[in-house]
All heavy atoms as a GROMACS GRO file, in nm:
protein
  646
    1MET      N    1   9.048   9.542   9.890
    1MET     CA    2   9.046   9.502   9.747
    1MET      C    3   9.053   9.351   9.749
    1MET      O    4   9.126   9.289   9.813
    1MET     CB    5   9.166   9.570   9.671
    1MET     CG    6   9.172   9.529   9.531
    1MET     SD    7   9.304   9.625   9.445
    1MET     CE    8   9.224   9.656   9.296
    2ASP      N    9   8.968   9.296   9.656
    2ASP     CA   10   8.960   9.154   9.646
    2ASP      C   11   9.052   9.110   9.532
    2ASP      O   12   9.035   9.139   9.418
    2ASP     CB   13   8.821   9.110   9.615
    2ASP     CG   14   8.799   8.960   9.606
    2ASP    OD1   15   8.883   8.886   9.662
    2ASP    OD2   16   8.697   8.918   9.553
    3PHE      N   17   9.152   9.026   9.568
    3PHE     CA   18   9.252   8.986   9.466
    3PHE      C   19   9.222   8.841   9.421
    3PHE      O   20   9.302   8.787   9.345
    3PHE     CB   21   9.393   8.984   9.532
    3PHE     CG   22   9.436   9.121   9.559
    3PHE    CD1   23   9.455   9.170   9.683
    3PHE    CD2   24   9.475   9.210   9.453
    3PHE    CE1   25   9.493   9.300   9.720
    3PHE    CE2   26   9.520   9.335   9.479
    3PHE     CZ   27   9.532   9.378   9.609
    4GLN      N   28   9.113   8.781   9.452
    4GLN     CA   29   9.076   8.638   9.422
    4GLN      C   30   9.064   8.620   9.270
    4GLN      O   31   9.083   8.509   9.222
    4GLN     CB   32   8.965   8.590   9.494
    4GLN     CG   33   8.991   8.584   9.640
    4GLN     CD   34   8.883   8.516   9.725
    4GLN    OE1   35   8.796   8.448   9.665
    4GLN    NE2   36   8.886   8.531   9.847
    5MET      N   37   9.029   8.724   9.198
    5MET     CA   38   9.009   8.708   9.052
    5MET      C   39   9.137   8.703   8.975
    5MET      O   40   9.139   8.676   8.857
    5MET     CB   41   8.920   8.822   8.997
    5MET     CG   42   8.973   8.956   9.012
    5MET     SD   43   8.858   9.077   8.950
    5MET     CE   44   8.912   9.221   9.034
    6TYR      N   45   9.258   8.729   9.042
    6TYR     CA   46   9.382   8.731   8.977
    6TYR      C   47   9.457   8.601   9.002
    6TYR      O   48   9.435   8.540   9.102
    6TYR     CB   49   9.470   8.847   9.032
    6TYR     CG   50   9.409   8.981   9.011
    6TYR    CD1   51   9.362   9.055   9.112
    6TYR    CD2   52   9.408   9.039   8.883
    6TYR    CE1   53   9.299   9.180   9.090
    6TYR    CE2   54   9.352   9.163   8.856
    6TYR     CZ   55   9.300   9.234   8.964
    6TYR     OH   56   9.246   9.359   8.947
    7ASN      N   57   9.543   8.564   8.902
    7ASN     CA   58   9.627   8.439   8.924
    7ASN      C   59   9.744   8.476   9.012
    7ASN      O   60   9.762   8.596   9.043
    7ASN     CB   61   9.663   8.376   8.786
    7ASN     CG   62   9.762   8.473   8.704
    7ASN    OD1   63   9.838   8.537   8.762
    7ASN    ND2   64   9.735   8.470   8.579
    8ASP      N   65   9.821   8.378   9.045
    8ASP     CA   66   9.931   8.404   9.144
    8ASP      C   67  10.040   8.498   9.091
    8ASP      O   68  10.087   8.585   9.160
    8ASP     CB   69   9.998   8.267   9.178
    8ASP     CG   70   9.915   8.186   9.267
    8ASP    OD1   71   9.826   8.244   9.333
    8ASP    OD2   72   9.934   8.062   9.276
    9ALA      N   73  10.070   8.495   8.958
    9ALA     CA   74  10.167   8.583   8.901
    9ALA      C   75  10.118   8.720   8.906
    9ALA      O   76  10.193   8.816   8.936
    9ALA     CB   77  10.197   8.542   8.756
   10GLU      N   78   9.991   8.748   8.874
   10GLU     CA   79   9.931   8.884   8.881
   10GLU      C   80   9.932   8.935   9.024
   10GLU      O   81   9.956   9.052   9.053
   10GLU     CB   82   9.791   8.881   8.824
   10GLU     CG   83   9.787   8.853   8.673
   10GLU     CD   84   9.648   8.832   8.625
   10GLU    OE1   85   9.562   8.774   8.693
   10GLU    OE2   86   9.625   8.875   8.502
   11LYS      N   87   9.902   8.846   9.121
   11LYS     CA   88   9.902   8.884   9.260
   11LYS      C   89  10.034   8.930   9.304
   11LYS      O   90  10.048   9.029   9.370
   11LYS     CB   91   9.849   8.768   9.348
   11LYS     CG   92   9.702   8.742   9.340
   11LYS     CD   93   9.666   8.626   9.426
   11LYS     CE   94   9.524   8.580   9.404
   11LYS     NZ   95   9.488   8.462   9.476
   12GLN      N   96  10.142   8.853   9.266
   12GLN     CA   97  10.279   8.891   9.298
   12GLN      C   98  10.312   9.025   9.237
   12GLN      O   99  10.379   9.102   9.297
   12GLN     CB  100  10.375   8.782   9.258
   12GLN     CG  101  10.364   8.656   9.336
   12GLN     CD  102  10.453   8.546   9.284
   12GLN    OE1  103  10.516   8.550   9.174
   12GLN    NE2  104  10.465   8.433   9.360
   13GLN      N  105  10.276   9.042   9.116
   13GLN     CA  106  10.304   9.176   9.047
   13GLN      C  107  10.235   9.287   9.118
   13GLN      O  108  10.291   9.392   9.141
   13GLN     CB  109  10.267   9.167   8.902
   13GLN     CG  110  10.303   9.297   8.832
   13GLN     CD  111  10.292   9.289   8.678
   13GLN    OE1  112  10.246   9.183   8.630
   13GLN    NE2  113  10.315   9.397   8.607
   14ILE      N  114  10.113   9.274   9.161
   14ILE     CA  115  10.034   9.377   9.232
   14ILE      C  116  10.103   9.407   9.363
   14ILE      O  117  10.116   9.518   9.399
   14ILE     CB  118   9.886   9.329   9.246
   14ILE    CG1  119   9.816   9.331   9.114
   14ILE    CG2  120   9.817   9.424   9.349
   14ILE    CD1  121   9.677   9.265   9.110
   15GLN      N  122  10.146   9.300   9.434
   15GLN     CA  123  10.216   9.312   9.558
   15GLN      C  124  10.348   9.395   9.546
   15GLN      O  125  10.374   9.478   9.630
   15GLN     CB  126  10.251   9.174   9.620
   15GLN     CG  127  10.305   9.175   9.761
   15GLN     CD  128  10.215   9.247   9.863
   15GLN    OE1  129  10.091   9.233   9.856
   15GLN    NE2  130  10.271   9.316   9.955
   16ARG      N  131  10.417   9.361   9.438
   16ARG     CA  132  10.550   9.439   9.409
   16ARG      C  133  10.514   9.589   9.389
   16ARG      O  134  10.581   9.675   9.440
   16ARG     CB  135  10.621   9.384   9.292
   16ARG     CG  136  10.706   9.261   9.333
   16ARG     CD  137  10.799   9.227   9.218
   16ARG     NE  138  10.733   9.190   9.087
   16ARG     CZ  139  10.691   9.068   9.055
   16ARG    NH1  140  10.708   8.973   9.139
   16ARG    NH2  141  10.629   9.057   8.939
   17ILE      N  142  10.414   9.617   9.314
   17ILE     CA  143  10.366   9.752   9.290
   17ILE      C  144  10.333   9.827   9.415
   17ILE      O  145  10.369   9.939   9.438
   17ILE     CB  146  10.251   9.759   9.180
   17ILE    CG1  147  10.311   9.710   9.045
   17ILE    CG2  148  10.186   9.898   9.176
   17ILE    CD1  149  10.194   9.687   8.938
   18ILE      N  150  10.264   9.756   9.500
   18ILE     CA  151  10.216   9.815   9.626
   18ILE      C  152  10.333   9.842   9.707
   18ILE      O  153  10.346   9.949   9.772
   18ILE     CB  154  10.116   9.721   9.697
   18ILE    CG1  155   9.973   9.720   9.625
   18ILE    CG2  156  10.095   9.764   9.843
   18ILE    CD1  157   9.885   9.617   9.669
   19GLU      N  158  10.428   9.748   9.720
   19GLU     CA  159  10.551   9.766   9.798
   19GLU      C  160  10.640   9.885   9.744
   19GLU      O  161  10.694   9.958   9.829
   19GLU     CB  162  10.632   9.642   9.802
   19GLU     CG  163  10.574   9.526   9.886
   19GLU     CD  164  10.634   9.397   9.874
   19GLU    OE1  165  10.732   9.384   9.791
   19GLU    OE2  166  10.590   9.302   9.937
   20GLN      N  167  10.644   9.894   9.617
   20GLN     CA  168  10.717  10.006   9.556
   20GLN      C  169  10.656  10.146   9.588
   20GLN      O  170  10.726  10.240   9.620
   20GLN     CB  171  10.730   9.990   9.403
   20GLN     CG  172  10.822   9.878   9.359
   20GLN     CD  173  10.816   9.853   9.211
   20GLN    OE1  174  10.727   9.908   9.137
   20GLN    NE2  175  10.906   9.769   9.165
   21LYS      N  176  10.519  10.149   9.580
   21LYS     CA  177  10.455  10.271   9.615
   21LYS      C  178  10.473  10.298   9.761
   21LYS      O  179  10.491  10.420   9.797
   21LYS     CB  180  10.307  10.260   9.592
   21LYS     CG  181  10.230  10.382   9.636
   21LYS     CD  182  10.106  10.411   9.552
   21LYS     CE  183  10.028  10.527   9.598
   21LYS     NZ  184  10.098  10.636   9.671
   22GLN      N  185  10.466  10.198   9.848
   22GLN     CA  186  10.492  10.222   9.991
   22GLN      C  187  10.629  10.277  10.018
   22GLN      O  188  10.650  10.375  10.098
   22GLN     CB  189  10.464  10.097  10.073
   22GLN     CG  190  10.312  10.063  10.088
   22GLN     CD  191  10.300   9.925  10.151
   22GLN    OE1  192  10.385   9.839  10.150
   22GLN    NE2  193  10.179   9.914  10.217
   23MET      N  194  10.728  10.231   9.946
   23MET     CA  195  10.868  10.273   9.962
   23MET      C  196  10.877  10.418   9.915
   23MET      O  197  10.943  10.503   9.975
   23MET     CB  198  10.961  10.181   9.889
   23MET     CG  199  11.107  10.223   9.903
   23MET     SD  200  11.161  10.226  10.076
   23MET     CE  201  11.200  10.062  10.102
   24ARG      N  202  10.820  10.446   9.796
   24ARG     CA  203  10.823  10.585   9.745
   24ARG      C  204  10.752  10.680   9.847
   24ARG      O  205  10.811  10.788   9.873
   24ARG     CB  206  10.750  10.594   9.610
   24ARG     CG  207  10.846  10.555   9.491
   24ARG     CD  208  10.785  10.601   9.359
   24ARG     NE  209  10.644  10.558   9.340
   24ARG     CZ  210  10.608  10.435   9.286
   24ARG    NH1  211  10.701  10.357   9.246
   24ARG    NH2  212  10.481  10.405   9.267
   25ASP      N  213  10.646  10.640   9.901
   25ASP     CA  214  10.575  10.724  10.004
   25ASP      C  215  10.655  10.751  10.122
   25ASP      O  216  10.667  10.854  10.174
   25ASP     CB  217  10.439  10.667  10.030
   25ASP     CG  218  10.342  10.672   9.921
   25ASP    OD1  219  10.360  10.745   9.825
   25ASP    OD2  220  10.232  10.598   9.931
   26PHE      N  221  10.722  10.638  10.170
   26PHE     CA  222  10.809  10.655  10.291
   26PHE      C  223  10.926  10.747  10.262
   26PHE      O  224  10.954  10.835  10.341
   26PHE     CB  225  10.859  10.518  10.333
   26PHE     CG  226  10.972  10.531  10.443
   26PHE    CD1  227  10.936  10.565  10.566
   26PHE    CD2  228  11.101  10.517  10.412
   26PHE    CE1  229  11.042  10.574  10.670
   26PHE    CE2  230  11.200  10.526  10.497
   26PHE     CZ  231  11.166  10.559  10.630
   27LEU      N  232  10.988  10.729  10.151
   27LEU     CA  233  11.104  10.811  10.111
   27LEU      C  234  11.062  10.962  10.092
   27LEU      O  235  11.138  11.054  10.128
   27LEU     CB  236  11.175  10.760   9.980
   27LEU     CG  237  11.249  10.625  10.006
   27LEU    CD1  238  11.300  10.577   9.876
   27LEU    CD2  239  11.355  10.641  10.106
   28LYS      N  240  10.953  10.986  10.034
   28LYS     CA  241  10.895  11.120  10.022
   28LYS      C  242  10.872  11.176  10.160
   28LYS      O  243  10.908  11.291  10.178
   28LYS     CB  244  10.769  11.115   9.942
   28LYS     CG  245  10.715  11.249   9.901
   28LYS     CD  246  10.590  11.232   9.808
   28LYS     CE  247  10.526  11.360   9.772
   28LYS     NZ  248  10.409  11.344   9.692
   29PHE      N  249  10.811  11.108  10.239
   29PHE     CA  250  10.784  11.148  10.381
   29PHE      C  251  10.916  11.179  10.455
   29PHE      O  252  10.930  11.293  10.510
   29PHE     CB  253  10.707  11.051  10.458
   29PHE     CG  254  10.699  11.069  10.608
   29PHE    CD1  255  10.601  11.160  10.648
   29PHE    CD2  256  10.779  11.015  10.699
   29PHE    CE1  257  10.590  11.190  10.786
   29PHE    CE2  258  10.773  11.041  10.830
   29PHE     CZ  259  10.672  11.129  10.877
   30TYR      N  260  11.017  11.095  10.447
   30TYR     CA  261  11.138  11.119  10.513
   30TYR      C  262  11.217  11.237  10.456
   30TYR      O  263  11.267  11.320  10.526
   30TYR     CB  264  11.223  10.986  10.495
   30TYR     CG  265  11.364  11.000  10.560
   30TYR    CD1  266  11.368  10.984  10.701
   30TYR    CD2  267  11.478  11.021  10.487
   30TYR    CE1  268  11.498  10.997  10.766
   30TYR    CE2  269  11.598  11.028  10.551
   30TYR     CZ  270  11.606  11.016  10.692
   30TYR     OH  271  11.727  11.028  10.752
   31THR      N  272  11.209  11.247  10.326
   31THR     CA  273  11.276  11.364  10.255
   31THR      C  274  11.212  11.499  10.298
   31THR      O  275  11.282  11.592  10.326
   31THR     CB  276  11.271  11.349  10.106
   31THR    OG1  277  11.339  11.226  10.070
   31THR    CG2  278  11.338  11.467  10.031
   32ASN      N  279  11.084  11.499  10.300
   32ASN     CA  280  11.014  11.614  10.347
   32ASN      C  281  11.047  11.653  10.488
   32ASN      O  282  11.068  11.774  10.525
   32ASN     CB  283  10.857  11.604  10.338
   32ASN     CG  284  10.813  11.607  10.200
   32ASN    OD1  285  10.883  11.658  10.112
   32ASN    ND2  286  10.699  11.546  10.170
   33LEU      N  287  11.053  11.558  10.581
   33LEU     CA  288  11.097  11.576  10.719
   33LEU      C  289  11.233  11.634  10.730
   33LEU      O  290  11.253  11.734  10.792
   33LEU     CB  291  11.088  11.446  10.794
   33LEU     CG  292  11.151  11.436  10.935
   33LEU    CD1  293  11.072  11.527  11.035
   33LEU    CD2  294  11.148  11.296  10.985
   34VAL      N  295  11.331  11.573  10.661
   34VAL     CA  296  11.465  11.615  10.663
   34VAL      C  297  11.477  11.759  10.610
   34VAL      O  298  11.540  11.848  10.674
   34VAL     CB  299  11.558  11.522  10.590
   34VAL    CG1  300  11.694  11.584  10.570
   34VAL    CG2  301  11.560  11.388  10.662
   35GLU      N  302  11.414  11.784  10.493
   35GLU     CA  303  11.429  11.917  10.432
   35GLU      C  304  11.366  12.020  10.519
   35GLU      O  305  11.426  12.131  10.540
   35GLU     CB  306  11.355  11.910  10.297
   35GLU     CG  307  11.371  12.044  10.223
   35GLU     CD  308  11.306  12.034  10.085
   35GLU    OE1  309  11.268  11.926  10.038
   35GLU    OE2  310  11.306  12.143  10.013
   36ARG      N  311  11.245  11.999  10.566
   36ARG     CA  312  11.178  12.104  10.652
   36ARG      C  313  11.258  12.131  10.779
   36ARG      O  314  11.279  12.249  10.812
   36ARG     CB  315  11.039  12.054  10.691
   36ARG     CG  316  10.976  12.140  10.796
   36ARG     CD  317  10.829  12.107  10.822
   36ARG     NE  318  10.748  12.207  10.766
   36ARG     CZ  319  10.621  12.196  10.732
   36ARG    NH1  320  10.570  12.076  10.740
   36ARG    NH2  321  10.555  12.296  10.692
   37CYS      N  322  11.303  12.026  10.856
   37CYS     CA  323  11.370  12.048  10.981
   37CYS      C  324  11.507  12.110  10.953
   37CYS      O  325  11.551  12.201  11.024
   37CYS     CB  326  11.386  11.922  11.056
   37CYS     SG  327  11.219  11.866  11.115
   38PHE      N  328  11.577  12.070  10.845
   38PHE     CA  329  11.708  12.128  10.816
   38PHE      C  330  11.689  12.278  10.780
   38PHE      O  331  11.766  12.364  10.838
   38PHE     CB  332  11.765  12.057  10.691
   38PHE     CG  333  11.894  12.109  10.656
   38PHE    CD1  334  12.019  12.062  10.715
   38PHE    CD2  335  11.918  12.212  10.559
   38PHE    CE1  336  12.137  12.116  10.680
   38PHE    CE2  337  12.031  12.263  10.523
   38PHE     CZ  338  12.151  12.212  10.587
   39ASN      N  339  11.592  12.310  10.703
   39ASN     CA  340  11.573  12.449  10.660
   39ASN      C  341  11.536  12.540  10.780
   39ASN      O  342  11.570  12.656  10.786
   39ASN     CB  343  11.473  12.462  10.553
   39ASN     CG  344  11.526  12.414  10.415
   39ASN    OD1  345  11.640  12.408  10.399
   39ASN    ND2  346  11.432  12.374  10.333
   40ASP      N  347  11.455  12.487  10.872
   40ASP     CA  348  11.408  12.555  10.990
   40ASP      C  349  11.513  12.569  11.102
   40ASP      O  350  11.517  12.669  11.168
   40ASP     CB  351  11.278  12.493  11.048
   40ASP     CG  352  11.158  12.510  10.964
   40ASP    OD1  353  11.162  12.586  10.864
   40ASP    OD2  354  11.060  12.452  10.996
   41CYS      N  355  11.598  12.469  11.112
   41CYS     CA  356  11.685  12.461  11.235
   41CYS      C  357  11.831  12.486  11.207
   41CYS      O  358  11.907  12.528  11.298
   41CYS     CB  359  11.672  12.319  11.292
   41CYS     SG  360  11.503  12.289  11.357
   42ILE      N  361  11.883  12.464  11.089
   42ILE     CA  362  12.031  12.478  11.069
   42ILE      C  363  12.057  12.614  11.008
   42ILE      O  364  12.015  12.642  10.896
   42ILE     CB  365  12.083  12.363  10.978
   42ILE    CG1  366  12.040  12.224  11.030
   42ILE    CG2  367  12.237  12.373  10.964
   42ILE    CD1  368  12.089  12.194  11.171
   43ASN      N  369  12.138  12.688  11.077
   43ASN     CA  370  12.169  12.827  11.032
   43ASN      C  371  12.320  12.850  11.024
   43ASN      O  372  12.365  12.940  10.961
   43ASN     CB  373  12.103  12.926  11.123
   43ASN     CG  374  11.952  12.915  11.126
   43ASN    OD1  375  11.899  12.907  11.022
   43ASN    ND2  376  11.899  12.914  11.248
   44ASP      N  377  12.394  12.778  11.104
   44ASP     CA  378  12.537  12.805  11.119
   44ASP      C  379  12.625  12.697  11.052
   44ASP      O  380  12.610  12.574  11.093
   44ASP     CB  381  12.573  12.808  11.267
   44ASP     CG  382  12.718  12.848  11.291
   44ASP    OD1  383  12.786  12.885  11.197
   44ASP    OD2  384  12.768  12.826  11.408
   45PHE      N  385  12.698  12.726  10.947
   45PHE     CA  386  12.775  12.634  10.874
   45PHE      C  387  12.924  12.646  10.907
   45PHE      O  388  13.008  12.592  10.834
   45PHE     CB  389  12.749  12.638  10.726
   45PHE     CG  390  12.605  12.605  10.690
   45PHE    CD1  391  12.512  12.702  10.672
   45PHE    CD2  392  12.568  12.471  10.660
   45PHE    CE1  393  12.382  12.664  10.641
   45PHE    CE2  394  12.440  12.436  10.640
   45PHE     CZ  395  12.351  12.535  10.620
   46THR      N  396  12.958  12.710  11.017
   46THR     CA  397  13.100  12.733  11.051
   46THR      C  398  13.165  12.609  11.120
   46THR      O  399  13.277  12.600  11.136
   46THR     CB  400  13.120  12.858  11.136
   46THR    OG1  401  13.045  12.843  11.253
   46THR    CG2  402  13.082  12.980  11.062
   47SER      N  403  13.069  12.521  11.162
   47SER     CA  404  13.119  12.400  11.241
   47SER      C  405  13.048  12.278  11.174
   47SER      O  406  12.935  12.289  11.131
   47SER     CB  407  13.088  12.406  11.381
   47SER     OG  408  13.115  12.288  11.447
   48LYS      N  409  13.122  12.163  11.173
   48LYS     CA  410  13.054  12.040  11.121
   48LYS      C  411  12.965  11.979  11.218
   48LYS      O  412  12.888  11.896  11.188
   48LYS     CB  413  13.163  11.949  11.074
   48LYS     CG  414  13.253  11.885  11.181
   48LYS     CD  415  13.355  11.791  11.120
   48LYS     CE  416  13.447  11.734  11.229
   48LYS     NZ  417  13.544  11.646  11.170
   49ALA      N  418  12.973  12.018  11.350
   49ALA     CA  419  12.884  11.964  11.457
   49ALA      C  420  12.766  12.053  11.469
   49ALA      O  421  12.770  12.175  11.453
   49ALA     CB  422  12.965  11.949  11.581
   50LEU      N  423  12.655  11.989  11.515
   50LEU     CA  424  12.537  12.069  11.548
   50LEU      C  425  12.553  12.137  11.680
   50LEU      O  426  12.620  12.085  11.779
   50LEU     CB  427  12.410  11.976  11.558
   50LEU     CG  428  12.367  11.911  11.434
   50LEU    CD1  429  12.252  11.809  11.471
   50LEU    CD2  430  12.317  12.008  11.330
   51THR      N  431  12.508  12.255  11.694
   51THR     CA  432  12.504  12.326  11.822
   51THR      C  433  12.391  12.266  11.908
   51THR      O  434  12.298  12.200  11.850
   51THR     CB  435  12.480  12.479  11.810
   51THR    OG1  436  12.345  12.499  11.750
   51THR    CG2  437  12.583  12.543  11.721
   52SER      N  438  12.392  12.287  12.034
   52SER     CA  439  12.285  12.232  12.114
   52SER      C  440  12.152  12.295  12.081
   52SER      O  441  12.049  12.221  12.082
   52SER     CB  442  12.317  12.253  12.269
   52SER     OG  443  12.324  12.395  12.297
   53LYS      N  444  12.150  12.420  12.038
   53LYS     CA  445  12.027  12.482  11.996
   53LYS      C  446  11.973  12.421  11.871
   53LYS      O  447  11.854  12.390  11.862
   53LYS     CB  448  12.051  12.634  11.973
   53LYS     CG  449  11.926  12.717  11.932
   53LYS     CD  450  11.970  12.860  11.912
   53LYS     CE  451  11.854  12.933  11.859
   53LYS     NZ  452  11.889  13.074  11.835
   54GLU      N  453  12.061  12.391  11.775
   54GLU     CA  454  12.020  12.324  11.653
   54GLU      C  455  11.967  12.184  11.677
   54GLU      O  456  11.870  12.141  11.623
   54GLU     CB  457  12.135  12.322  11.550
   54GLU     CG  458  12.173  12.451  11.495
   54GLU     CD  459  12.304  12.448  11.416
   54GLU    OE1  460  12.384  12.360  11.435
   54GLU    OE2  461  12.311  12.529  11.321
   55GLU      N  462  12.038  12.110  11.765
   55GLU     CA  463  11.996  11.981  11.796
   55GLU      C  464  11.861  11.970  11.864
   55GLU      O  465  11.774  11.889  11.828
   55GLU     CB  466  12.100  11.908  11.885
   55GLU     CG  467  12.084  11.759  11.904
   55GLU     CD  468  12.201  11.693  11.961
   55GLU    OE1  469  12.306  11.747  11.975
   55GLU    OE2  470  12.181  11.573  11.999
   56THR      N  471  11.836  12.061  11.952
   56THR     CA  472  11.709  12.074  12.019
   56THR      C  473  11.599  12.104  11.916
   56THR      O  474  11.490  12.046  11.922
   56THR     CB  475  11.706  12.176  12.134
   56THR    OG1  476  11.806  12.145  12.229
   56THR    CG2  477  11.577  12.194  12.198
   57CYS      N  478  11.627  12.197  11.830
   57CYS     CA  479  11.534  12.232  11.723
   57CYS      C  480  11.491  12.120  11.638
   57CYS      O  481  11.378  12.095  11.603
   57CYS     CB  482  11.592  12.351  11.645
   57CYS     SG  483  11.483  12.412  11.518
   58ILE      N  484  11.600  12.042  11.599
   58ILE     CA  485  11.587  11.924  11.508
   58ILE      C  486  11.491  11.823  11.577
   58ILE      O  487  11.398  11.773  11.517
   58ILE     CB  488  11.720  11.864  11.470
   58ILE    CG1  489  11.798  11.950  11.379
   58ILE    CG2  490  11.695  11.730  11.411
   58ILE    CD1  491  11.755  11.950  11.233
   59ASN      N  492  11.521  11.795  11.701
   59ASN     CA  493  11.441  11.697  11.774
   59ASN      C  494  11.296  11.742  11.794
   59ASN      O  495  11.205  11.660  11.767
   59ASN     CB  496  11.498  11.677  11.918
   59ASN     CG  497  11.629  11.594  11.908
   59ASN    OD1  498  11.655  11.518  11.818
   59ASN    ND2  499  11.715  11.608  12.006
   60ARG      N  500  11.269  11.866  11.818
   60ARG     CA  501  11.136  11.923  11.832
   60ARG      C  502  11.066  11.919  11.695
   60ARG      O  503  10.942  11.885  11.689
   60ARG     CB  504  11.140  12.061  11.892
   60ARG     CG  505  11.166  12.067  12.039
   60ARG     CD  506  11.155  12.208  12.092
   60ARG     NE  507  11.193  12.210  12.233
   60ARG     CZ  508  11.240  12.311  12.299
   60ARG    NH1  509  11.253  12.426  12.237
   60ARG    NH2  510  11.262  12.301  12.425
   61CYS      N  511  11.138  11.968  11.592
   61CYS     CA  512  11.076  11.966  11.460
   61CYS      C  513  11.036  11.821  11.413
   61CYS      O  514  10.927  11.802  11.363
   61CYS     CB  515  11.179  12.022  11.363
   61CYS     SG  516  11.126  12.030  11.187
   62ALA      N  517  11.131  11.727  11.433
   62ALA     CA  518  11.092  11.589  11.390
   62ALA      C  519  10.979  11.536  11.468
   62ALA      O  520  10.886  11.476  11.410
   62ALA     CB  521  11.226  11.500  11.402
   63ASP      N  522  10.981  11.561  11.593
   63ASP     CA  523  10.876  11.515  11.685
   63ASP      C  524  10.734  11.573  11.635
   63ASP      O  525  10.630  11.504  11.629
   63ASP     CB  526  10.898  11.544  11.828
   63ASP     CG  527  10.801  11.483  11.926
   63ASP    OD1  528  10.777  11.358  11.908
   63ASP    OD2  529  10.753  11.547  12.014
   64LYS      N  530  10.736  11.707  11.615
   64LYS     CA  531  10.610  11.772  11.577
   64LYS      C  532  10.570  11.716  11.434
   64LYS      O  533  10.449  11.694  11.415
   64LYS     CB  534  10.641  11.917  11.570
   64LYS     CG  535  10.513  12.001  11.540
   64LYS     CD  536  10.547  12.150  11.525
   64LYS     CE  537  10.537  12.220  11.656
   64LYS     NZ  538  10.549  12.370  11.653
   65PHE      N  539  10.663  11.700  11.346
   65PHE     CA  540  10.626  11.652  11.210
   65PHE      C  541  10.567  11.511  11.218
   65PHE      O  542  10.462  11.481  11.152
   65PHE     CB  543  10.758  11.647  11.122
   65PHE     CG  544  10.728  11.630  10.983
   65PHE    CD1  545  10.705  11.741  10.896
   65PHE    CD2  546  10.738  11.502  10.928
   65PHE    CE1  547  10.681  11.719  10.758
   65PHE    CE2  548  10.719  11.486  10.791
   65PHE     CZ  549  10.690  11.592  10.708
   66LEU      N  550  10.621  11.424  11.304
   66LEU     CA  551  10.572  11.286  11.313
   66LEU      C  552  10.439  11.288  11.382
   66LEU      O  553  10.352  11.214  11.334
   66LEU     CB  554  10.677  11.198  11.391
   66LEU     CG  555  10.808  11.174  11.318
   66LEU    CD1  556  10.903  11.110  11.418
   66LEU    CD2  557  10.788  11.086  11.199
   67LYS      N  558  10.424  11.365  11.480
   67LYS     CA  559  10.288  11.375  11.549
   67LYS      C  560  10.187  11.431  11.457
   67LYS      O  561  10.071  11.379  11.454
   67LYS     CB  562  10.299  11.455  11.677
   67LYS     CG  563  10.370  11.377  11.790
   67LYS     CD  564  10.368  11.462  11.910
   67LYS     CE  565  10.448  11.382  12.023
   67LYS     NZ  566  10.465  11.463  12.148
   68HIS      N  567  10.215  11.528  11.385
   68HIS     CA  568  10.119  11.582  11.289
   68HIS      C  569  10.076  11.478  11.181
   68HIS      O  570   9.966  11.455  11.152
   68HIS     CB  571  10.180  11.704  11.219
   68HIS     CG  572  10.100  11.753  11.096
   68HIS    ND1  573   9.983  11.815  11.110
   68HIS    CD2  574  10.122  11.740  10.963
   68HIS    CE1  575   9.934  11.840  10.991
   68HIS    NE2  576  10.014  11.800  10.904
   69ASN      N  577  10.180  11.415  11.128
   69ASN     CA  578  10.156  11.306  11.028
   69ASN      C  579  10.063  11.192  11.080
   69ASN      O  580   9.977  11.141  11.022
   69ASN     CB  581  10.282  11.250  10.975
   69ASN     CG  582  10.264  11.167  10.848
   69ASN    OD1  583  10.204  11.215  10.754
   69ASN    ND2  584  10.301  11.046  10.851
   70GLU      N  585  10.089  11.153  11.213
   70GLU     CA  586  10.006  11.055  11.278
   70GLU      C  587   9.863  11.106  11.293
   70GLU      O  588   9.770  11.030  11.267
   70GLU     CB  589  10.068  11.027  11.415
   70GLU     CG  590   9.992  10.912  11.486
   70GLU     CD  591  10.061  10.876  11.622
   70GLU    OE1  592  10.181  10.914  11.642
   70GLU    OE2  593   9.984  10.831  11.707
   71ARG      N  594   9.845  11.223  11.333
   71ARG     CA  595   9.709  11.281  11.345
   71ARG      C  596   9.637  11.288  11.216
   71ARG      O  597   9.517  11.249  11.203
   71ARG     CB  598   9.714  11.420  11.410
   71ARG     CG  599   9.731  11.424  11.556
   71ARG     CD  600   9.706  11.551  11.619
   71ARG     NE  601   9.775  11.662  11.555
   71ARG     CZ  602   9.891  11.709  11.609
   71ARG    NH1  603   9.951  11.664  11.711
   71ARG    NH2  604   9.945  11.813  11.539
   72VAL      N  605   9.702  11.328  11.114
   72VAL     CA  606   9.639  11.330  10.975
   72VAL      C  607   9.603  11.187  10.932
   72VAL      O  608   9.492  11.163  10.879
   72VAL     CB  609   9.733  11.396  10.875
   72VAL    CG1  610   9.686  11.378  10.737
   72VAL    CG2  611   9.748  11.544  10.906
   73GLY      N  612   9.695  11.093  10.962
   73GLY     CA  613   9.665  10.954  10.921
   73GLY      C  614   9.550  10.899  10.995
   73GLY      O  615   9.467  10.817  10.936
   74GLN      N  616   9.531  10.932  11.123
   74GLN     CA  617   9.416  10.882  11.197
   74GLN      C  618   9.286  10.937  11.145
   74GLN      O  619   9.186  10.868  11.152
   74GLN     CB  620   9.436  10.918  11.354
   74GLN     CG  621   9.545  10.837  11.417
   74GLN     CD  622   9.562  10.887  11.560
   74GLN    OE1  623   9.506  10.989  11.604
   74GLN    NE2  624   9.642  10.812  11.630
   75ARG      N  625   9.286  11.057  11.097
   75ARG     CA  626   9.166  11.114  11.044
   75ARG      C  627   9.115  11.048  10.912
   75ARG      O  628   9.004  11.048  10.889
   75ARG     CB  629   9.180  11.261  11.023
   75ARG     CG  630   9.196  11.333  11.158
   75ARG     CD  631   9.162  11.475  11.156
   75ARG     NE  632   9.192  11.532  11.285
   75ARG     CZ  633   9.154  11.648  11.320
   75ARG    NH1  634   9.087  11.723  11.240
   75ARG    NH2  635   9.177  11.686  11.446
   76PHE      N  636   9.212  10.996  10.842
   76PHE     CA  637   9.169  10.924  10.717
   76PHE      C  638   9.149  10.779  10.749
   76PHE      O  639   9.093  10.709  10.687
   76PHE     CB  640   9.282  10.939  10.614
   76PHE     CG  641   9.284  11.078  10.558
   76PHE    CD1  642   9.395  11.161  10.583
   76PHE    CD2  643   9.185  11.127  10.472
   76PHE    CE1  644   9.399  11.287  10.526
   76PHE    CE2  645   9.195  11.254  10.419
   76PHE     CZ  646   9.298  11.331  10.448
   0.00000   0.00000   0.00000
């Protein structure tokens, strides 16, 4: 996008809007990751600590989610 037709104040405002959108997108991505992996991996609420099985599941889930997102991003 060519921003040369805008004055400095307008460029700054556009930059703030872009940064806000990027932050919203990141938070949405992070929330989806946490929600999906939590729902798939956490089943036992009798202890405040994760079991080794839950921890392994969380690590695999997060890794798979991140790799999937990276592949989708590369295609676009």
